[in-house]
C-alpha positions in Angstrom: -29.9 9.5 0.9 -32.3 7.7 -1.8 -31.1 5.4 -4.3 -30.7 7.0 -7.9 -30.2 5.1 -11.0 -26.8 6.2 -12.8 -24.6 4.9 -15.2 -21.9 4.2 -12.6 -20.8 1.4 -10.4 -22.1 0.8 -7.0 -21.6 -0.9 -3.8 -23.6 -0.9 -0.8 -21.7 -1.5 2.8 -24.0 -2.4 5.6 -22.2 -2.6 9.2 -24.2 -3.9 12.2 -24.3 -5.9 15.3 -20.7 -7.0 16.4 -18.9 -4.8 13.7 -19.9 -1.8 15.7 -18.5 -2.8 18.9 -19.8 -2.4 22.2 -18.7 1.4 23.3 -18.3 4.5 21.9 -14.4 4.3 22.0 -14.5 0.5 20.4 -16.9 1.7 17.6 -14.8 4.5 16.8 -11.8 1.9 16.5 -13.7 -0.4 14.4 -15.3 2.1 12.3 -11.7 3.6 11.4 -10.3 0.2 10.6 -13.4 -1.0 8.6 -13.0 2.4 6.8 -9.4 1.7 5.6 -10.6 -1.6 4.1 -13.5 0.1 2.3 -11.2 2.6 0.9 -8.7 0.0 -0.5 -11.6 -1.9 -2.0 -13.0 1.4 -3.8 -9.3 1.8 -5.1 -9.1 -1.6 -6.5 -12.3 -1.2 -8.3 -14.4 -3.6 -6.5 
């Protein structure tokens, strides 16, 4: 998705390296946990 300038707030979250784990199962679990933290940040307005 290309960047488009808008009037709202934006944040970029980049995951890579160790954040993604080593196996598909580990990746799935880590992404689930990370998504919960991102949702919390959005709810707090960060």
